[in-house]
ZAMARGU-4260 file (C-alpha; in steps of 0.2 Angstrom, whole numbers, plus 5000, padded with zeros to 4 digits):
<rodrens>
0) 5000/5000/5000 | 5008/5018/4995 | 5011/5030/5010 | 5003/5043/5002 | 4986/5034/5001
5) 4988/5030/5020 | 4992/5048/5025 | 4978/5055/5014 | 4965/5044/5024 | 4976/5042/5041
10) 4961/5047/5052 | 4950/5032/5046 | 4964/5020/5044 | 4974/5022/5060 | 4963/5012/5073
15) 4965/4997/5084 | 4950/4990/5074 | 4961/4980/5061 | 4945/4973/5052 | 4938/4991/5050
20) 4955/4998/5044 | 4956/4984/5031 | 4938/4986/5024 | 4940/5005/5024 | 4956/5003/5014
25) 4946/4992/5001 | 4931/5005/5000 | 4943/5020/4998 | 4956/5013/4987 | 4956/5017/4968
30) 4962/5002/4962 | 4964/4984/4971 | 4975/4969/4965 | 4973/4951/4972 | 4984/4938/4974
35) 4977/4920/4971 | 4986/4912/4986 | 4990/4918/5003 | 5005/4930/5005 | 5004/4930/5024
40) 4996/4918/5036 | 4995/4920/5055 | 4998/4902/5063 | 4998/4905/5081 | 4991/4891/5091
45) 4976/4894/5099 | 4973/4891/5117 | 4963/4875/5123 | 4948/4886/5127 | 4943/4903/5121
50) 4934/4914/5133 | 4917/4919/5125 | 4915/4936/5116 | 4911/4951/5127 | 4895/4960/5125
55) 4907/4976/5118 | 4915/4963/5106 | 4897/4958/5099 | 4891/4976/5097 | 4908/4980/5088
60) 4901/4971/5073 | 4887/4983/5071 | 4898/4998/5075 | 4909/4993/5062 | 4896/4993/5048
65) 4889/5008/5054 | 4907/5017/5051 | 4908/5009/5034 | 4892/5012/5029 | 4895/5032/5033
70) 4910/5030/5020 | 4899/5024/5006 | 4884/5037/5008 | 4888/5045/4992 | 4891/5029/4982
75) 4874/5021/4979 | 4879/5005/4971 | 4893/5001/4983 | 4882/5007/4997 | 4869/4994/4993
80) 4881/4980/4992 | 4888/4985/5008 | 4871/4986/5016 | 4865/4969/5010 | 4881/4962/5018
85) 4878/4970/5034 | 4860/4963/5035 | 4866/4946/5031 | 4882/4946/5044 | 4871/4954/5058
90) 4857/4941/5056 | 4869/4926/5055 | 4878/4932/5071 | 4861/4934/5080 | 4856/4917/5074
95) 4871/4909/5083 | 4868/4899/5100 | 4876/4906/5116 | 4872/4924/5116 | 4865/4929/5132
100) 4846/4935/5131 | 4850/4954/5136 | 4865/4954/5126 | 4855/4946/5110 | 4841/4959/5113
105) 4853/4974/5113 | 4863/4968/5098 | 4846/4965/5089 | 4841/4983/5093 | 4858/4991/5088
110) 4857/4981/5072 | 4839/4987/5069 | 4844/5005/5071 | 4859/5004/5059 | 4847/4995/5047
115) 4834/5009/5046 | 4847/5023/5046 | 4857/5016/5031 | 4842/5008/5021 | 4846/5012/5003
120) 4831/5022/4995 | 4819/5012/4985 | 4827/4996/4992 | 4816/4980/4989 | 4817/4966/5001
125) 4819/4948/4994 | 4805/4937/4993 | 4801/4923/5005 | 4808/4919/5022 | 4823/4929/5020
130) 4812/4945/5017 | 4802/4942/5033 | 4818/4941/5042 | 4824/4957/5035 | 4808/4966/5038
135) 4808/4961/5057 | 4825/4967/5059 | 4821/4984/5051 | 4805/4985/5063 | 4815/4980/5078
140) 4802/4967/5081 | 4813/4956/5093 | 4799/4946/5100 | 4792/4941/5083 | 4808/4937/5077
145) 4812/4925/5091 | 4796/4917/5088 | 4799/4914/5070 | 4816/4907/5075 | 4808/4894/5086
150) 4794/4890/5074 | 4808/4887/5060 | 4819/4877/5072 | 4804/4864/5075 | 4801/4864/5057
155) 4819/4859/5053 | 4820/4846/5068 | 4805/4837/5060 | 4811/4836/5043 | 4829/4832/5049
160) 4821/4817/5058 | 4811/4812/5043 | 4827/4814/5030 | 4837/4803/5043 | 4824/4790/5044
165) 4823/4789/5025 | 4841/4789/5023 | 4845/4774/5036 | 4829/4764/5029 | 4838/4767/5011
170) 4855/4761/5018 | 4847/4745/5025 | 4838/4741/5010 | 4853/4743/4999 | 4864/4733/5011
175) 4851/4719/5010 | 4850/4720/4991 | 4868/4720/4990 | 4871/4705/5002 | 4856/4696/4992
180) 4866/4699/4975 | 4883/4693/4983 | 4875/4675/4987 | 4871/4673/4968 | 4884/4666/4957
185) 4899/4678/4949 | 4893/4681/4931 | 4908/4678/4920 | 4901/4687/4906 | 4898/4703/4915
190) 4911/4718/4916 | 4909/4734/4927 | 4918/4750/4920 | 4921/4766/4927 | 4931/4782/4924
195) 4936/4798/4934 | 4924/4795/4949 | 4909/4789/4937 | 4910/4804/4925 | 4907/4794/4909
200) 4915/4783/4896 | 4933/4789/4895 | 4951/4786/4898 | 4959/4769/4898 | 4943/4760/4903
205) 4935/4767/4888 | 4950/4760/4877 | 4949/4744/4885 | 4931/4742/4884 | 4932/4746/4864
210) 4945/4733/4862 | 4935/4720/4873 | 4920/4722/4861 | 4931/4718/4847 | 4940/4703/4855
215) 4928/4696/4867 | 4911/4701/4863 | 4903/4689/4874 | 4908/4699/4890 | 4894/4712/4892
220) 4901/4730/4897 | 4890/4740/4911 | 4897/4758/4914 | 4895/4768/4932 | 4890/4784/4928
225) 4881/4798/4938 | 4864/4803/4933 | 4869/4820/4926 | 4882/4811/4914 | 4870/4797/4908
230) 4862/4811/4896 | 4880/4812/4887 | 4884/4794/4885 | 4885/4786/4868 | 4869/4779/4861
235) 4866/4761/4867 | 4879/4762/4882 | 4872/4750/4896 | 4875/4760/4913 | 4869/4761/4930
240) 4868/4776/4942 | 4878/4775/4959 | 4866/4770/4973 | 4852/4761/4962 | 4847/4743/4965
245) 4855/4737/4948 | 4871/4746/4952 | 4874/4735/4967 | 4869/4720/4958 | 4881/4722/4944
250) 4895/4726/4957 | 4891/4711/4967 | 4889/4699/4952 | 4902/4706/4939 | 4918/4695/4936
255) 4928/4710/4929 | 4928/4727/4939 | 4938/4739/4928 | 4942/4758/4935 | 4954/4772/4934
260) 4952/4777/4951 | 4944/4767/4964 | 4926/4758/4968 | 4917/4762/4984 | 4925/4754/5001
265) 4908/4745/5002 | 4911/4734/4986 | 4918/4716/4992 | 4932/4707/4982 | 4923/4691/4978
270) 4934/4675/4974 | 4935/4672/4956 | 4932/4691/4952 | 4946/4702/4944 | 4949/4720/4949
275) 4959/4729/4935 | 4966/4746/4940 | 4971/4756/4924 | 4976/4773/4933 | 4975/4789/4923
280) 4991/4797/4921 | 5011/4794/4923 | 5015/4801/4940 | 5025/4817/4943 | 5017/4820/4959
285) 5017/4811/4975 | 5003/4798/4975 | 4995/4786/4987 | 5005/4783/5003 | 5018/4794/4997
290) 5007/4809/5001 | 5009/4805/5020 | 5023/4819/5021 | 5011/4831/5012 | 4996/4835/5021
295) 4991/4849/5010 | 4990/4837/4997 | 4983/4822/5005 | 4967/4833/5011 | 4964/4821/5025
300) 4966/4805/5016 | 4962/4789/5026 | 4976/4779/5021 | 4971/4764/5030 | 4956/4764/5019
305) 4966/4767/5003 | 4977/4752/5007 | 4961/4741/5010 | 4955/4747/4993 | 4972/4743/4985
310) 4972/4726/4992 | 4958/4722/4980 | 4967/4726/4964 | 4972/4710/4954 | 4981/4720/4941
315) 4989/4738/4939 | 4992/4745/4921 | 5008/4754/4917 | 5015/4765/4904 | 5033/4764/4908
320) 5045/4756/4921 | 5044/4774/4931 | 5026/4772/4933 | 5028/4753/4938 | 5040/4757/4952
325) 5030/4771/4959 | 5014/4762/4958 | 5021/4748/4968 | 5029/4761/4980 | 5013/4771/4983
330) 5001/4757/4982 | 5010/4743/4990 | 5000/4727/4988 | 5001/4709/4979 | 4993/4716/4962
335) 5002/4711/4946 | 5009/4725/4936 | 5004/4725/4918 | 5018/4733/4910 | 5008/4734/4893
340) 5006/4754/4890 | 4991/4764/4893 | 4976/4759/4881 | 4970/4777/4880 | 4987/4781/4871
345) 4984/4768/4857 | 4975/4781/4846 | 4991/4790/4845 | 4998/4777/4834 | 4983/4772/4825
350) 4976/4788/4819 | 4979/4793/4802 | 4978/4810/4792 | 4960/4808/4792 | 4957/4807/4810
355) 4969/4823/4813 | 4960/4834/4800 | 4942/4829/4807 | 4949/4833/4825 | 4954/4850/4820
360) 4939/4853/4809 | 4927/4849/4825 | 4937/4863/4834 | 4936/4875/4820 | 4955/4876/4817
365) 4957/4882/4799 | 4971/4873/4789 | 4988/4882/4790 | 4985/4889/4807 | 4996/4884/4823
370) 4986/4876/4837 | 4994/4877/4853 | 4984/4866/4867 | 4986/4875/4884 | 4982/4861/4898
375) 4988/4866/4916 | 4985/4854/4930 | 4976/4859/4948 | 4986/4865/4962 | 4982/4859/4980
380) 4986/4875/4988 | 4973/4885/4978 | 4954/4883/4981 | 4950/4885/4962 | 4956/4887/4944
385) 4964/4904/4941 | 4973/4905/4923 | 4992/4908/4927 | 4993/4916/4910 | 4987/4932/4904
390) 4977/4922/4890 | 4972/4938/4880 | 4991/4945/4881 | 4998/4929/4874 | 4985/4926/4861
395) 4989/4944/4855 | 5008/4941/4855 | 5006/4924/4846 | 4996/4933/4832 | 4981/4929/4822
400) 4989/4912/4814 | 4990/4904/4831 | 4974/4896/4840 | 4975/4894/4859 | 4965/4878/4864
405) 4963/4881/4884 | 4958/4867/4895 | 4956/4868/4913 | 4958/4852/4925 | 4943/4841/4927
410) 4943/4845/4946 | 4935/4861/4941 | 4920/4855/4931 | 4908/4862/4944 | 4916/4881/4942
415) 4911/4894/4929 | 4921/4895/4913 | 4938/4897/4916 | 4940/4909/4902 | 4926/4921/4907
420) 4918/4935/4898 | 4934/4946/4896 | 4940/4935/4882 | 4923/4934/4872 | 4931/4943/4858
425) 4945/4931/4855 | 4933/4917/4857 | 4922/4925/4843 | 4938/4926/4831 | 4942/4908/4834
430) 4960/4913/4841 | 4955/4905/4858 | 4944/4890/4861 | 4938/4884/4878 | 4940/4866/4878
435) 4938/4863/4895 | 4923/4851/4893 | 4929/4843/4877 | 4930/4825/4876 | 4940/4814/4873
440) 4955/4823/4878 | 4966/4813/4865 | 4957/4823/4850 | 4963/4838/4857 | 4981/4832/4857
445) 4978/4825/4840 | 4974/4843/4833 | 4987/4852/4843 | 5004/4857/4835 | 5011/4860/4851
450) 5007/4858/4871 | 5010/4870/4884 | 5007/4864/4901 | 5014/4864/4919 | 5015/4848/4929
455) 5000/4839/4922 | 5002/4821/4916 | 4996/4825/4899 | 5013/4830/4893 | 5018/4810/4895
460) 5003/4805/4885 | 5007/4819/4872 | 5025/4814/4870 | 5019/4799/4860 | 5015/4810/4845
465) 5034/4817/4846 | 5027/4834/4845 | 5034/4851/4853 | 5031/4853/4872 | 5034/4868/4882
470) 5034/4868/4901 | 5027/4884/4910 | 5033/4882/4928 | 5030/4898/4937 | 5027/4891/4953
475) 5038/4875/4953 | 5045/4878/4969 | 5029/4880/4978 | 5020/4866/4969 | 5035/4854/4973
480) 5035/4858/4991 | 5017/4857/4994 | 5013/4842/4983 | 5030/4832/4982 | 5037/4825/4966
485) 5045/4810/4960 | 5058/4818/4949 | 5065/4836/4945 | 5055/4841/4930 | 5066/4857/4928
490) 5081/4846/4926 | 5071/4832/4914 | 5059/4842/4904 | 5052/4836/4889 | 5056/4853/4880
495) 5060/4871/4884 | 5054/4877/4901 | 5047/4895/4904 | 5047/4902/4921 | 5037/4918/4917
500) 5024/4922/4904 | 5038/4933/4894 | 5049/4919/4893 | 5034/4907/4887 | 5031/4920/4874
505) 5048/4921/4869 | 5049/4903/4866 | 5032/4901/4856 | 5037/4917/4845 | 5055/4910/4841
510) 5061/4894/4835 | 5065/4887/4853 | 5049/4878/4854 | 5054/4865/4841 | 5073/4868/4838
515) 5086/4855/4839 | 5088/4857/4858 | 5070/4855/4860 | 5069/4840/4849 | 5084/4832/4859
520) 5075/4835/4876 | 5059/4827/4870 | 5067/4812/4862 | 5075/4808/4879 | 5059/4811/4888
525) 5050/4801/4876 | 5061/4786/4877 | 5058/4786/4897 | 5040/4788/4898 | 5032/4781/4882
530) 5041/4765/4885 | 5026/4753/4883 | 5014/4764/4872 | 5015/4757/4854 | 4997/4756/4848
535) 4994/4739/4855 | 4991/4742/4874 | 4972/4738/4874 | 4975/4722/4865 | 4988/4716/4877
540) 4977/4721/4892 | 4961/4712/4886 | 4971/4696/4880 | 4980/4695/4896 | 4965/4700/4908
545) 4949/4695/4900 | 4956/4680/4889 | 4969/4673/4901 | 4983/4672/4888 | 5001/4670/4894
550) 5011/4686/4894 | 5024/4678/4883 | 5011/4676/4869 | 5006/4694/4869 | 5011/4707/4854
555) 5028/4712/4860 | 5031/4731/4863 | 5039/4740/4848 | 5054/4749/4853 | 5052/4768/4853
560) 5063/4771/4836 | 5051/4758/4826 | 5035/4767/4830 | 5026/4779/4819 | 5015/4791/4828
565) 5000/4800/4820 | 5004/4813/4808 | 5007/4831/4813 | 4993/4843/4808 | 5005/4849/4794
570) 5008/4832/4787 | 4990/4828/4788 | 4985/4843/4778 | 4997/4840/4765 | 4991/4822/4762
</rodrens>
């Protein structure tokens, strides 16, 4: 904060009331800038027991809003927002249990006076119960408000008891249905598939299911999909929604259970069944029990429950020997490692020029334009996804002949578009495409001339295409410290590394993104991490797991130098 700003408003900002000073500074400032992560954190240990707030401390909330509303009297828009915040904050504080009756009555009175004094002219109260609450506060009707609270509390208790009863009855019924299904024989022709916490037909399970239909059509696949995702399934896909009767029946009777995460803890590992763990990426970040020293990444993970789930695995699919070692270390159990490659990566060797052109056409990428796929991963130390690049500025520097394909991590599916309305003009010109919800991601890779990522496992998959990869690692030290990593990406990157947007722009606007040095780094990375990916991974997995073939009879893994990846967009357009 500039000293001049502080001196100009010294009377208001020099106070022992720290929250008031901070809020006042925000209200009086001409410009405000925010960081996406904490810059200062007070981590003093709290005492075992805290004294209850004094009446003066209770009333200070109202006094603080009284002063802040006085600062915004000549700014109607800000005043209205602050007034709405004050009403909600005071009502929430008043509703909390533990405030003595005399203090509660005085707090309500003071909040009522402030509400009437600063009520914006022409303000309309919200409809429903919230409007009634505000009306009673502004009227100072303490007795009526207490009566309303009592009535609402009684209604909530009745509803809560009813919901609890229904939930317990439903749980008992599902348990009975599941136990009954477990008593029936295992169906050798039934396979249950799931991917990404039941999001849909995707990733390694999808590639395995497709090859299964070709090599073992007698095995019937059933997908576990959320109710919301069911509408997006390919036509004719047999599926179940979690929690339904058929869901528990197929989980109980299927011989094969295939997932790239884990099935619920309640699923029983029956004798004669096969649990196939496909994973969904090559690990750079710490996984499984290796997260024990990294509580920010573990997020309260129950490691004992994790190990019990892992003990159900029969097979674990791996794309390279690095993954094999890390999976055995992160998920210690007696499962068999299938060093067959990731089935989802087969397409990078089976796709031809027509598939590459079709992928670009679906994305609206005109022939001759360079497509750069920007696919960052999530941060465990951030609550949501914030672009770490000025995408508008980057698009401007790259020019009209470059299209940015921007893909936010799937953890943020529930948030608004990561690009926002500010980039609408770029999207309308086709220079920037929000592909956060585009599936499958493999098509995006086929369409892209180059990949820009940070620490996402997409780099290991994209390397199969032998196309340029640029790493943007502006927070590598923070990521490495909070998440933990298995190797130093800065020393073993698949291409040029940029630590700032300026460096990234320089790489992408020069030859550095595809020069001899970048090609050499990519070749070393590809030899190490695309070790088993050769276009036949799905076939090897199906023959080994579903057909029971001996590993020695499976198609051998082709050496990296003998493989032919899908053609680049330039090659595809010329053919």
